[in-house]
N, CA, C and O atoms as a Maestro MAE file, in Angstrom:
{
 s_m_m2io_version
 :::
 2.0.0
}

f_m_ct {
 s_m_title
 :::
 protein
 m_atom[336] {
  # First column is atom index #
  i_m_mmod_type
  r_m_x_coord
  r_m_y_coord
  r_m_z_coord
  i_m_residue_number
  s_m_chain_name
  s_m_pdb_residue_name
  s_m_pdb_atom_name
  i_m_atomic_number
  :::
  1 25 138.580 100.110 99.559 1 A "UNK " " N  " 7
  2 3 138.712 100.901 100.751 1 A "UNK " " CA " 6
  3 2 137.476 101.775 100.989 1 A "UNK " " C  " 6
  4 15 137.034 101.928 102.127 1 A "UNK " " O  " 8
  5 25 136.931 102.335 99.936 2 A "UNK " " N  " 7
  6 3 135.736 103.162 100.062 2 A "UNK " " CA " 6
  7 2 134.560 102.324 100.543 2 A "UNK " " C  " 6
  8 15 133.678 102.811 101.250 2 A "UNK " " O  " 8
  9 25 134.562 101.067 100.149 3 A "UNK " " N  " 7
  10 3 133.471 100.180 100.540 3 A "UNK " " CA " 6
  11 2 133.469 99.947 102.049 3 A "UNK " " C  " 6
  12 15 132.406 99.942 102.670 3 A "UNK " " O  " 8
  13 25 134.619 99.758 102.632 4 A "UNK " " N  " 7
  14 3 134.677 99.515 104.072 4 A "UNK " " CA " 6
  15 2 134.228 100.748 104.859 4 A "UNK " " C  " 6
  16 15 133.591 100.612 105.903 4 A "UNK " " O  " 8
  17 25 134.546 101.927 104.379 5 A "UNK " " N  " 7
  18 3 134.101 103.145 105.058 5 A "UNK " " CA " 6
  19 2 132.583 103.268 104.968 5 A "UNK " " C  " 6
  20 15 131.926 103.649 105.937 5 A "UNK " " O  " 8
  21 25 132.039 102.949 103.816 6 A "UNK " " N  " 7
  22 3 130.585 102.994 103.644 6 A "UNK " " CA " 6
  23 2 129.924 101.968 104.557 6 A "UNK " " C  " 6
  24 15 128.887 102.238 105.163 6 A "UNK " " O  " 8
  25 25 130.532 100.788 104.648 7 A "UNK " " N  " 7
  26 3 129.996 99.750 105.525 7 A "UNK " " CA " 6
  27 2 130.063 100.180 106.992 7 A "UNK " " C  " 6
  28 15 129.134 99.926 107.758 7 A "UNK " " O  " 8
  29 25 131.161 100.829 107.380 8 A "UNK " " N  " 7
  30 3 131.296 101.304 108.747 8 A "UNK " " CA " 6
  31 2 130.251 102.374 109.054 8 A "UNK " " C  " 6
  32 15 129.654 102.389 110.130 8 A "UNK " " O  " 8
  33 25 130.044 103.265 108.091 9 A "UNK " " N  " 7
  34 3 129.034 104.313 108.266 9 A "UNK " " CA " 6
  35 2 127.653 103.685 108.439 9 A "UNK " " C  " 6
  36 15 126.889 104.081 109.319 9 A "UNK " " O  " 8
  37 25 127.341 102.711 107.602 10 A "UNK " " N  " 7
  38 3 126.046 102.031 107.684 10 A "UNK " " CA " 6
  39 2 125.900 101.314 109.020 10 A "UNK " " C  " 6
  40 15 124.827 101.324 109.623 10 A "UNK " " O  " 8
  41 25 126.982 100.693 109.477 11 A "UNK " " N  " 7
  42 3 126.953 99.987 110.755 11 A "UNK " " CA " 6
  43 2 126.714 100.960 111.910 11 A "UNK " " C  " 6
  44 15 125.927 100.676 112.813 11 A "UNK " " O  " 8
  45 25 127.383 102.084 111.879 12 A "UNK " " N  " 7
  46 3 127.214 103.090 112.924 12 A "UNK " " CA " 6
  47 2 125.794 103.663 112.881 12 A "UNK " " C  " 6
  48 15 125.185 103.885 113.928 12 A "UNK " " O  " 8
  49 25 125.272 103.899 111.692 13 A "UNK " " N  " 7
  50 3 123.904 104.400 111.570 13 A "UNK " " CA " 6
  51 2 122.891 103.393 112.117 13 A "UNK " " C  " 6
  52 15 121.901 103.782 112.736 13 A "UNK " " O  " 8
  53 25 123.136 102.111 111.889 14 A "UNK " " N  " 7
  54 3 122.270 101.072 112.450 14 A "UNK " " CA " 6
  55 2 122.322 101.085 113.980 14 A "UNK " " C  " 6
  56 15 121.292 100.966 114.645 14 A "UNK " " O  " 8
  57 25 123.519 101.229 114.524 15 A "UNK " " N  " 7
  58 3 123.663 101.287 115.977 15 A "UNK " " CA " 6
  59 2 122.932 102.502 116.545 15 A "UNK " " C  " 6
  60 15 122.298 102.418 117.597 15 A "UNK " " O  " 8
  61 25 123.025 103.632 115.844 16 A "UNK " " N  " 7
  62 3 122.325 104.848 116.280 16 A "UNK " " CA " 6
  63 2 120.821 104.609 116.316 16 A "UNK " " C  " 6
  64 15 120.153 104.988 117.278 16 A "UNK " " O  " 8
  65 25 120.288 103.981 115.268 17 A "UNK " " N  " 7
  66 3 118.855 103.686 115.225 17 A "UNK " " CA " 6
  67 2 118.453 102.759 116.366 17 A "UNK " " C  " 6
  68 15 117.419 102.958 117.003 17 A "UNK " " O  " 8
  69 25 119.281 101.742 116.619 18 A "UNK " " N  " 7
  70 3 118.988 100.815 117.699 18 A "UNK " " CA " 6
  71 2 118.975 101.527 119.050 18 A "UNK " " C  " 6
  72 15 118.102 101.286 119.883 18 A "UNK " " O  " 8
  73 25 119.956 102.408 119.253 19 A "UNK " " N  " 7
  74 3 120.020 103.137 120.514 19 A "UNK " " CA " 6
  75 2 118.848 104.104 120.662 19 A "UNK " " C  " 6
  76 15 118.320 104.275 121.761 19 A "UNK " " O  " 8
  77 25 118.442 104.730 119.572 20 A "UNK " " N  " 7
  78 3 117.283 105.629 119.626 20 A "UNK " " CA " 6
  79 2 116.013 104.848 119.984 20 A "UNK " " C  " 6
  80 15 115.200 105.307 120.786 20 A "UNK " " O  " 8
  81 25 115.855 103.677 119.389 21 A "UNK " " N  " 7
  82 3 114.696 102.831 119.715 21 A "UNK " " CA " 6
  83 2 114.745 102.366 121.165 21 A "UNK " " C  " 6
  84 15 113.724 102.337 121.853 21 A "UNK " " O  " 8
  85 25 115.935 102.004 121.620 22 A "UNK " " N  " 7
  86 3 116.098 101.575 123.007 22 A "UNK " " CA " 6
  87 2 115.753 102.727 123.958 22 A "UNK " " C  " 6
  88 15 115.110 102.514 124.986 22 A "UNK " " O  " 8
  89 25 116.175 103.934 123.617 23 A "UNK " " N  " 7
  90 3 115.861 105.118 124.425 23 A "UNK " " CA " 6
  91 2 114.351 105.342 124.484 23 A "UNK " " C  " 6
  92 15 113.803 105.603 125.555 23 A "UNK " " O  " 8
  93 25 113.683 105.242 123.342 24 A "UNK " " N  " 7
  94 3 112.230 105.421 123.296 24 A "UNK " " CA " 6
  95 2 111.532 104.398 124.192 24 A "UNK " " C  " 6
  96 15 110.601 104.736 124.923 24 A "UNK " " O  " 8
  97 25 111.986 103.157 124.129 25 A "UNK " " N  " 7
  98 3 111.389 102.102 124.953 25 A "UNK " " CA " 6
  99 2 111.590 102.387 126.436 25 A "UNK " " C  " 6
  100 15 110.676 102.194 127.238 25 A "UNK " " O  " 8
  101 25 112.786 102.846 126.800 26 A "UNK " " N  " 7
  102 3 113.063 103.150 128.199 26 A "UNK " " CA " 6
  103 2 112.218 104.320 128.691 26 A "UNK " " C  " 6
  104 15 111.723 104.300 129.818 26 A "UNK " " O  " 8
  105 25 112.055 105.329 127.856 27 A "UNK " " N  " 7
  106 3 111.217 106.475 128.225 27 A "UNK " " CA " 6
  107 2 109.775 106.028 128.417 27 A "UNK " " C  " 6
  108 15 109.126 106.425 129.385 27 A "UNK " " O  " 8
  109 25 109.269 105.205 127.502 28 A "UNK " " N  " 7
  110 3 107.896 104.697 127.620 28 A "UNK " " CA " 6
  111 2 107.727 103.866 128.887 28 A "UNK " " C  " 6
  112 15 106.714 103.986 129.575 28 A "UNK " " O  " 8
  113 25 108.705 103.032 129.198 29 A "UNK " " N  " 7
  114 3 108.629 102.200 130.393 29 A "UNK " " CA " 6
  115 2 108.648 103.065 131.648 29 A "UNK " " C  " 6
  116 15 107.923 102.798 132.606 29 A "UNK " " O  " 8
  117 25 109.480 104.099 131.637 30 A "UNK " " N  " 7
  118 3 109.554 105.010 132.779 30 A "UNK " " CA " 6
  119 2 108.212 105.712 132.997 30 A "UNK " " C  " 6
  120 15 107.749 105.823 134.132 30 A "UNK " " O  " 8
  121 25 107.590 106.184 131.924 31 A "UNK " " N  " 7
  122 3 106.285 106.832 132.023 31 A "UNK " " CA " 6
  123 2 105.236 105.860 132.553 31 A "UNK " " C  " 6
  124 15 104.411 106.225 133.390 31 A "UNK " " O  " 8
  125 25 105.272 104.629 132.066 32 A "UNK " " N  " 7
  126 3 104.315 103.619 132.524 32 A "UNK " " CA " 6
  127 2 104.515 103.328 134.012 32 A "UNK " " C  " 6
  128 15 103.543 103.189 134.754 32 A "UNK " " O  " 8
  129 25 105.764 103.239 134.443 33 A "UNK " " N  " 7
  130 3 106.055 102.993 135.859 33 A "UNK " " CA " 6
  131 2 105.565 104.154 136.721 33 A "UNK " " C  " 6
  132 15 105.024 103.939 137.806 33 A "UNK " " O  " 8
  133 25 105.753 105.385 136.239 34 A "UNK " " N  " 7
  134 3 105.272 106.551 136.981 34 A "UNK " " CA " 6
  135 2 103.749 106.545 137.091 34 A "UNK " " C  " 6
  136 15 103.200 106.860 138.147 34 A "UNK " " O  " 8
  137 25 103.068 106.187 136.007 35 A "UNK " " N  " 7
  138 3 101.598 106.116 136.041 35 A "UNK " " CA " 6
  139 2 101.129 105.062 137.038 35 A "UNK " " C  " 6
  140 15 100.189 105.292 137.799 35 A "UNK " " O  " 8
  141 25 101.787 103.906 137.031 36 A "UNK " " N  " 7
  142 3 101.416 102.836 137.961 36 A "UNK " " CA " 6
  143 2 101.629 103.273 139.404 36 A "UNK " " C  " 6
  144 15 100.791 103.012 140.267 36 A "UNK " " O  " 8
  145 25 102.750 103.939 139.665 37 A "UNK " " N  " 7
  146 3 103.037 104.408 141.027 37 A "UNK " " CA " 6
  147 2 102.005 105.442 141.465 37 A "UNK " " C  " 6
  148 15 101.556 105.422 142.612 37 A "UNK " " O  " 8
  149 25 101.630 106.332 140.575 38 A "UNK " " N  " 7
  150 3 100.626 107.356 140.894 38 A "UNK " " CA " 6
  151 2 99.269 106.702 141.159 38 A "UNK " " C  " 6
  152 15 98.579 107.055 142.116 38 A "UNK " " O  " 8
  153 25 98.898 105.765 140.321 39 A "UNK " " N  " 7
  154 3 97.623 105.065 140.502 39 A "UNK " " CA " 6
  155 2 97.595 104.356 141.855 39 A "UNK " " C  " 6
  156 15 96.608 104.435 142.586 39 A "UNK " " O  " 8
  157 25 98.658 103.681 142.170 40 A "UNK " " N  " 7
  158 3 98.751 102.966 143.451 40 A "UNK " " CA " 6
  159 2 98.634 103.950 144.618 40 A "UNK " " C  " 6
  160 15 97.903 103.709 145.578 40 A "UNK " " O  " 8
  161 25 99.365 105.058 144.516 41 A "UNK " " N  " 7
  162 3 99.334 106.073 145.572 41 A "UNK " " CA " 6
  163 2 97.925 106.646 145.749 41 A "UNK " " C  " 6
  164 15 97.453 106.812 146.874 41 A "UNK " " O  " 8
  165 25 97.260 106.948 144.634 42 A "UNK " " N  " 7
  166 3 95.903 107.495 144.705 42 A "UNK " " CA " 6
  167 2 94.931 106.507 145.337 42 A "UNK " " C  " 6
  168 15 94.080 106.894 146.138 42 A "UNK " " O  " 8
  169 25 95.056 105.254 144.984 43 A "UNK " " N  " 7
  170 3 94.186 104.230 145.552 43 A "UNK " " CA " 6
  171 2 94.423 104.097 147.053 43 A "UNK " " C  " 6
  172 15 93.476 104.036 147.837 43 A "UNK " " O  " 8
  173 25 95.688 104.055 147.442 44 A "UNK " " N  " 7
  174 3 96.005 103.913 148.859 44 A "UNK " " CA " 6
  175 2 95.509 105.114 149.658 44 A "UNK " " C  " 6
  176 15 94.936 104.952 150.735 44 A "UNK " " O  " 8
  177 25 95.724 106.302 149.139 45 A "UNK " " N  " 7
  178 3 95.303 107.501 149.858 45 A "UNK " " CA " 6
  179 2 93.786 107.625 149.888 45 A "UNK " " C  " 6
  180 15 93.214 108.070 150.883 45 A "UNK " " O  " 8
  181 25 93.142 107.234 148.807 46 A "UNK " " N  " 7
  182 3 91.683 107.236 148.798 46 A "UNK " " CA " 6
  183 2 91.126 106.272 149.832 46 A "UNK " " C  " 6
  184 15 90.149 106.577 150.517 46 A "UNK " " O  " 8
  185 25 91.748 105.115 149.939 47 A "UNK " " N  " 7
  186 3 91.314 104.126 150.929 47 A "UNK " " CA " 6
  187 2 91.534 104.658 152.341 47 A "UNK " " C  " 6
  188 15 90.706 104.452 153.228 47 A "UNK " " O  " 8
  189 25 92.657 105.344 152.539 48 A "UNK " " N  " 7
  190 3 92.916 105.953 153.841 48 A "UNK " " CA " 6
  191 2 91.835 106.971 154.199 48 A "UNK " " C  " 6
  192 15 91.281 106.944 155.298 48 A "UNK " " O  " 8
  193 25 91.548 107.853 153.273 49 A "UNK " " N  " 7
  194 3 90.516 108.864 153.517 49 A "UNK " " CA " 6
  195 2 89.169 108.210 153.792 49 A "UNK " " C  " 6
  196 15 88.454 108.612 154.710 49 A "UNK " " O  " 8
  197 25 88.828 107.216 153.006 50 A "UNK " " N  " 7
  198 3 87.546 106.529 153.213 50 A "UNK " " CA " 6
  199 2 87.458 105.867 154.584 50 A "UNK " " C  " 6
  200 15 86.374 105.749 155.155 50 A "UNK " " O  " 8
  201 25 88.589 105.443 155.102 51 A "UNK " " N  " 7
  202 3 88.566 104.792 156.416 51 A "UNK " " CA " 6
  203 2 88.186 105.769 157.522 51 A "UNK " " C  " 6
  204 15 87.761 105.343 158.596 51 A "UNK " " O  " 8
  205 25 88.332 107.072 157.279 52 A "UNK " " N  " 7
  206 3 87.991 108.082 158.274 52 A "UNK " " CA " 6
  207 2 86.608 108.686 158.054 52 A "UNK " " C  " 6
  208 15 86.133 109.461 158.884 52 A "UNK " " O  " 8
  209 25 85.966 108.344 156.956 53 A "UNK " " N  " 7
  210 3 84.650 108.906 156.640 53 A "UNK " " CA " 6
  211 2 83.589 107.838 156.889 53 A "UNK " " C  " 6
  212 15 83.562 106.806 156.218 53 A "UNK " " O  " 8
  213 25 82.719 108.098 157.860 54 A "UNK " " N  " 7
  214 3 81.659 107.114 158.117 54 A "UNK " " CA " 6
  215 2 80.725 106.987 156.905 54 A "UNK " " C  " 6
  216 15 80.360 107.993 156.295 54 A "UNK " " O  " 8
  217 25 80.353 105.798 156.570 55 A "UNK " " N  " 7
  218 3 79.453 105.517 155.441 55 A "UNK " " CA " 6
  219 2 79.936 106.160 154.138 55 A "UNK " " C  " 6
  220 15 79.134 106.690 153.369 55 A "UNK " " O  " 8
  221 25 81.199 106.113 153.905 56 A "UNK " " N  " 7
  222 3 81.785 106.753 152.721 56 A "UNK " " CA " 6
  223 2 81.188 106.203 151.429 56 A "UNK " " C  " 6
  224 15 81.028 106.941 150.458 56 A "UNK " " O  " 8
  225 25 80.865 104.943 151.411 57 A "UNK " " N  " 7
  226 3 80.315 104.350 150.199 57 A "UNK " " CA " 6
  227 2 78.927 104.893 149.861 57 A "UNK " " C  " 6
  228 15 78.476 104.779 148.721 57 A "UNK " " O  " 8
  229 25 78.249 105.482 150.846 58 A "UNK " " N  " 7
  230 3 76.911 106.031 150.605 58 A "UNK " " CA " 6
  231 2 76.959 107.481 150.115 58 A "UNK " " C  " 6
  232 15 75.940 108.031 149.697 58 A "UNK " " O  " 8
  233 25 78.140 108.096 150.167 59 A "UNK " " N  " 7
  234 3 78.278 109.498 149.752 59 A "UNK " " CA " 6
  235 2 78.700 109.590 148.294 59 A "UNK " " C  " 6
  236 15 79.435 108.735 147.801 59 A "UNK " " O  " 8
  237 25 78.237 110.625 147.606 60 A "UNK " " N  " 7
  238 3 78.726 110.840 146.242 60 A "UNK " " CA " 6
  239 2 79.974 111.734 146.295 60 A "UNK " " C  " 6
  240 15 80.349 112.220 147.362 60 A "UNK " " O  " 8
  241 25 80.592 111.940 145.172 61 A "UNK " " N  " 7
  242 3 81.850 112.691 145.126 61 A "UNK " " CA " 6
  243 2 81.699 114.118 145.644 61 A "UNK " " C  " 6
  244 15 82.586 114.622 146.332 61 A "UNK " " O  " 8
  245 25 80.598 114.765 145.324 62 A "UNK " " N  " 7
  246 3 80.387 116.146 145.786 62 A "UNK " " CA " 6
  247 2 80.267 116.193 147.307 62 A "UNK " " C  " 6
  248 15 80.786 117.110 147.942 62 A "UNK " " O  " 8
  249 25 79.595 115.224 147.885 63 A "UNK " " N  " 7
  250 3 79.458 115.188 149.337 63 A "UNK " " CA " 6
  251 2 80.806 114.957 150.012 63 A "UNK " " C  " 6
  252 15 81.107 115.574 151.033 63 A "UNK " " O  " 8
  253 25 81.602 114.080 149.449 64 A "UNK " " N  " 7
  254 3 82.942 113.824 149.994 64 A "UNK " " CA " 6
  255 2 83.792 115.084 149.856 64 A "UNK " " C  " 6
  256 15 84.520 115.451 150.778 64 A "UNK " " O  " 8
  257 25 83.699 115.737 148.712 65 A "UNK " " N  " 7
  258 3 84.453 116.966 148.474 65 A "UNK " " CA " 6
  259 2 84.090 118.032 149.507 65 A "UNK " " C  " 6
  260 15 84.973 118.691 150.055 65 A "UNK " " O  " 8
  261 25 82.806 118.201 149.771 66 A "UNK " " N  " 7
  262 3 82.337 119.169 150.761 66 A "UNK " " CA " 6
  263 2 82.851 118.810 152.143 66 A "UNK " " C  " 6
  264 15 83.321 119.674 152.883 66 A "UNK " " O  " 8
  265 25 82.762 117.541 152.488 67 A "UNK " " N  " 7
  266 3 83.233 117.081 153.779 67 A "UNK " " CA " 6
  267 2 84.725 117.355 153.954 67 A "UNK " " C  " 6
  268 15 85.156 117.817 155.011 67 A "UNK " " O  " 8
  269 25 85.507 117.070 152.918 68 A "UNK " " N  " 7
  270 3 86.954 117.302 152.989 68 A "UNK " " CA " 6
  271 2 87.281 118.792 153.085 68 A "UNK " " C  " 6
  272 15 88.192 119.185 153.813 68 A "UNK " " O  " 8
  273 25 86.540 119.612 152.354 69 A "UNK " " N  " 7
  274 3 86.748 121.062 152.449 69 A "UNK " " CA " 6
  275 2 86.529 121.540 153.880 69 A "UNK " " C  " 6
  276 15 87.317 122.324 154.409 69 A "UNK " " O  " 8
  277 25 85.467 121.070 154.492 70 A "UNK " " N  " 7
  278 3 85.172 121.465 155.866 70 A "UNK " " CA " 6
  279 2 86.268 120.987 156.814 70 A "UNK " " C  " 6
  280 15 86.684 121.720 157.711 70 A "UNK " " O  " 8
  281 25 86.723 119.778 156.616 71 A "UNK " " N  " 7
  282 3 87.761 119.221 157.488 71 A "UNK " " CA " 6
  283 2 89.064 120.009 157.364 71 A "UNK " " C  " 6
  284 15 89.731 120.261 158.367 71 A "UNK " " O  " 8
  285 25 89.425 120.393 156.161 72 A "UNK " " N  " 7
  286 3 90.684 121.097 155.966 72 A "UNK " " CA " 6
  287 2 90.608 122.560 156.394 72 A "UNK " " C  " 6
  288 15 91.642 123.168 156.672 72 A "UNK " " O  " 8
  289 25 89.441 123.121 156.449 73 A "UNK " " N  " 7
  290 3 89.291 124.490 156.928 73 A "UNK " " CA " 6
  291 2 89.477 124.569 158.430 73 A "UNK " " C  " 6
  292 15 90.001 125.560 158.939 73 A "UNK " " O  " 8
  293 25 89.065 123.562 159.128 74 A "UNK " " N  " 7
  294 3 89.092 123.575 160.590 74 A "UNK " " CA " 6
  295 2 90.465 123.285 161.169 74 A "UNK " " C  " 6
  296 15 90.835 123.845 162.201 74 A "UNK " " O  " 8
  297 25 91.201 122.441 160.534 75 A "UNK " " N  " 7
  298 3 92.460 121.983 161.112 75 A "UNK " " CA " 6
  299 2 93.626 122.287 160.191 75 A "UNK " " C  " 6
  300 15 93.497 122.321 158.967 75 A "UNK " " O  " 8
  301 25 94.751 122.505 160.815 76 A "UNK " " N  " 7
  302 3 95.985 122.607 160.055 76 A "UNK " " CA " 6
  303 2 96.596 121.219 160.046 76 A "UNK " " C  " 6
  304 15 96.676 120.546 161.074 76 A "UNK " " O  " 8
  305 25 97.015 120.817 158.894 77 A "UNK " " N  " 7
  306 3 97.568 119.472 158.776 77 A "UNK " " CA " 6
  307 2 99.077 119.559 158.865 77 A "UNK " " C  " 6
  308 15 99.718 120.302 158.122 77 A "UNK " " O  " 8
  309 25 99.627 118.802 159.770 78 A "UNK " " N  " 7
  310 3 101.067 118.754 159.941 78 A "UNK " " CA " 6
  311 2 101.572 117.427 159.395 78 A "UNK " " C  " 6
  312 15 101.034 116.364 159.704 78 A "UNK " " O  " 8
  313 25 102.600 117.509 158.591 79 A "UNK " " N  " 7
  314 3 103.194 116.298 158.028 79 A "UNK " " CA " 6
  315 2 104.541 116.109 158.701 79 A "UNK " " C  " 6
  316 15 105.383 117.007 158.690 79 A "UNK " " O  " 8
  317 25 104.737 114.955 159.277 80 A "UNK " " N  " 7
  318 3 106.019 114.672 159.886 80 A "UNK " " CA " 6
  319 2 107.030 114.421 158.782 80 A "UNK " " C  " 6
  320 15 106.834 113.554 157.931 80 A "UNK " " O  " 8
  321 25 108.101 115.180 158.804 81 A "UNK " " N  " 7
  322 3 109.090 115.058 157.730 81 A "UNK " " CA " 6
  323 2 109.813 113.730 157.765 81 A "UNK " " C  " 6
  324 15 110.347 113.292 156.746 81 A "UNK " " O  " 8
  325 25 109.840 113.091 158.896 82 A "UNK " " N  " 7
  326 3 110.514 111.795 158.993 82 A "UNK " " CA " 6
  327 2 109.770 110.731 158.225 82 A "UNK " " C  " 6
  328 15 110.393 109.798 157.718 82 A "UNK " " O  " 8
  329 25 108.463 110.837 158.120 83 A "UNK " " N  " 7
  330 3 107.644 109.807 157.469 83 A "UNK " " CA " 6
  331 2 107.434 110.084 156.009 83 A "UNK " " C  " 6
  332 15 106.871 109.236 155.316 83 A "UNK " " O  " 8
  333 25 107.847 111.204 155.506 84 A "UNK " " N  " 7
  334 3 107.586 111.560 154.109 84 A "UNK " " CA " 6
  335 2 108.632 110.985 153.227 84 A "UNK " " C  " 6
  336 15 108.587 111.174 152.012 84 A "UNK " " O  " 8
  :::
 }
 m_bond[335] {
  # First column is bond index #
  i_m_from
  i_m_to
  i_m_order
  :::
  1 1 2 1
  2 2 3 1
  3 3 4 2
  4 3 5 1
  5 5 6 1
  6 6 7 1
  7 7 8 2
  8 7 9 1
  9 9 10 1
  10 10 11 1
  11 11 12 2
  12 11 13 1
  13 13 14 1
  14 14 15 1
  15 15 16 2
  16 15 17 1
  17 17 18 1
  18 18 19 1
  19 19 20 2
  20 19 21 1
  21 21 22 1
  22 22 23 1
  23 23 24 2
  24 23 25 1
  25 25 26 1
  26 26 27 1
  27 27 28 2
  28 27 29 1
  29 29 30 1
  30 30 31 1
  31 31 32 2
  32 31 33 1
  33 33 34 1
  34 34 35 1
  35 35 36 2
  36 35 37 1
  37 37 38 1
  38 38 39 1
  39 39 40 2
  40 39 41 1
  41 41 42 1
  42 42 43 1
  43 43 44 2
  44 43 45 1
  45 45 46 1
  46 46 47 1
  47 47 48 2
  48 47 49 1
  49 49 50 1
  50 50 51 1
  51 51 52 2
  52 51 53 1
  53 53 54 1
  54 54 55 1
  55 55 56 2
  56 55 57 1
  57 57 58 1
  58 58 59 1
  59 59 60 2
  60 59 61 1
  61 61 62 1
  62 62 63 1
  63 63 64 2
  64 63 65 1
  65 65 66 1
  66 66 67 1
  67 67 68 2
  68 67 69 1
  69 69 70 1
  70 70 71 1
  71 71 72 2
  72 71 73 1
  73 73 74 1
  74 74 75 1
  75 75 76 2
  76 75 77 1
  77 77 78 1
  78 78 79 1
  79 79 80 2
  80 79 81 1
  81 81 82 1
  82 82 83 1
  83 83 84 2
  84 83 85 1
  85 85 86 1
  86 86 87 1
  87 87 88 2
  88 87 89 1
  89 89 90 1
  90 90 91 1
  91 91 92 2
  92 91 93 1
  93 93 94 1
  94 94 95 1
  95 95 96 2
  96 95 97 1
  97 97 98 1
  98 98 99 1
  99 99 100 2
  100 99 101 1
  101 101 102 1
  102 102 103 1
  103 103 104 2
  104 103 105 1
  105 105 106 1
  106 106 107 1
  107 107 108 2
  108 107 109 1
  109 109 110 1
  110 110 111 1
  111 111 112 2
  112 111 113 1
  113 113 114 1
  114 114 115 1
  115 115 116 2
  116 115 117 1
  117 117 118 1
  118 118 119 1
  119 119 120 2
  120 119 121 1
  121 121 122 1
  122 122 123 1
  123 123 124 2
  124 123 125 1
  125 125 126 1
  126 126 127 1
  127 127 128 2
  128 127 129 1
  129 129 130 1
  130 130 131 1
  131 131 132 2
  132 131 133 1
  133 133 134 1
  134 134 135 1
  135 135 136 2
  136 135 137 1
  137 137 138 1
  138 138 139 1
  139 139 140 2
  140 139 141 1
  141 141 142 1
  142 142 143 1
  143 143 144 2
  144 143 145 1
  145 145 146 1
  146 146 147 1
  147 147 148 2
  148 147 149 1
  149 149 150 1
  150 150 151 1
  151 151 152 2
  152 151 153 1
  153 153 154 1
  154 154 155 1
  155 155 156 2
  156 155 157 1
  157 157 158 1
  158 158 159 1
  159 159 160 2
  160 159 161 1
  161 161 162 1
  162 162 163 1
  163 163 164 2
  164 163 165 1
  165 165 166 1
  166 166 167 1
  167 167 168 2
  168 167 169 1
  169 169 170 1
  170 170 171 1
  171 171 172 2
  172 171 173 1
  173 173 174 1
  174 174 175 1
  175 175 176 2
  176 175 177 1
  177 177 178 1
  178 178 179 1
  179 179 180 2
  180 179 181 1
  181 181 182 1
  182 182 183 1
  183 183 184 2
  184 183 185 1
  185 185 186 1
  186 186 187 1
  187 187 188 2
  188 187 189 1
  189 189 190 1
  190 190 191 1
  191 191 192 2
  192 191 193 1
  193 193 194 1
  194 194 195 1
  195 195 196 2
  196 195 197 1
  197 197 198 1
  198 198 199 1
  199 199 200 2
  200 199 201 1
  201 201 202 1
  202 202 203 1
  203 203 204 2
  204 203 205 1
  205 205 206 1
  206 206 207 1
  207 207 208 2
  208 207 209 1
  209 209 210 1
  210 210 211 1
  211 211 212 2
  212 211 213 1
  213 213 214 1
  214 214 215 1
  215 215 216 2
  216 215 217 1
  217 217 218 1
  218 218 219 1
  219 219 220 2
  220 219 221 1
  221 221 222 1
  222 222 223 1
  223 223 224 2
  224 223 225 1
  225 225 226 1
  226 226 227 1
  227 227 228 2
  228 227 229 1
  229 229 230 1
  230 230 231 1
  231 231 232 2
  232 231 233 1
  233 233 234 1
  234 234 235 1
  235 235 236 2
  236 235 237 1
  237 237 238 1
  238 238 239 1
  239 239 240 2
  240 239 241 1
  241 241 242 1
  242 242 243 1
  243 243 244 2
  244 243 245 1
  245 245 246 1
  246 246 247 1
  247 247 248 2
  248 247 249 1
  249 249 250 1
  250 250 251 1
  251 251 252 2
  252 251 253 1
  253 253 254 1
  254 254 255 1
  255 255 256 2
  256 255 257 1
  257 257 258 1
  258 258 259 1
  259 259 260 2
  260 259 261 1
  261 261 262 1
  262 262 263 1
  263 263 264 2
  264 263 265 1
  265 265 266 1
  266 266 267 1
  267 267 268 2
  268 267 269 1
  269 269 270 1
  270 270 271 1
  271 271 272 2
  272 271 273 1
  273 273 274 1
  274 274 275 1
  275 275 276 2
  276 275 277 1
  277 277 278 1
  278 278 279 1
  279 279 280 2
  280 279 281 1
  281 281 282 1
  282 282 283 1
  283 283 284 2
  284 283 285 1
  285 285 286 1
  286 286 287 1
  287 287 288 2
  288 287 289 1
  289 289 290 1
  290 290 291 1
  291 291 292 2
  292 291 293 1
  293 293 294 1
  294 294 295 1
  295 295 296 2
  296 295 297 1
  297 297 298 1
  298 298 299 1
  299 299 300 2
  300 299 301 1
  301 301 302 1
  302 302 303 1
  303 303 304 2
  304 303 305 1
  305 305 306 1
  306 306 307 1
  307 307 308 2
  308 307 309 1
  309 309 310 1
  310 310 311 1
  311 311 312 2
  312 311 313 1
  313 313 314 1
  314 314 315 1
  315 315 316 2
  316 315 317 1
  317 317 318 1
  318 318 319 1
  319 319 320 2
  320 319 321 1
  321 321 322 1
  322 322 323 1
  323 323 324 2
  324 323 325 1
  325 325 326 1
  326 326 327 1
  327 327 328 2
  328 327 329 1
  329 329 330 1
  330 330 331 1
  331 331 332 2
  332 331 333 1
  333 333 334 1
  334 334 335 1
  335 335 336 2
  :::
 }
}
């Protein structure tokens, strides 16, 4: 009888380890998915911004940064809540 209880305990401990590993894998996958979504969003938004900047490929990052600062100082940006 003591043997079956020990076996049950071992079985439950194995299940706990499996579930902990499964949880770790799911967390890692979720983080990877979030990184991919962020990367995609950054690329899309960068492409959008570049489409409004003439000769964007000829500008360095500091020049683009300066240009964007000037643009945002002049105008207030309104975001339509329906599209967000």
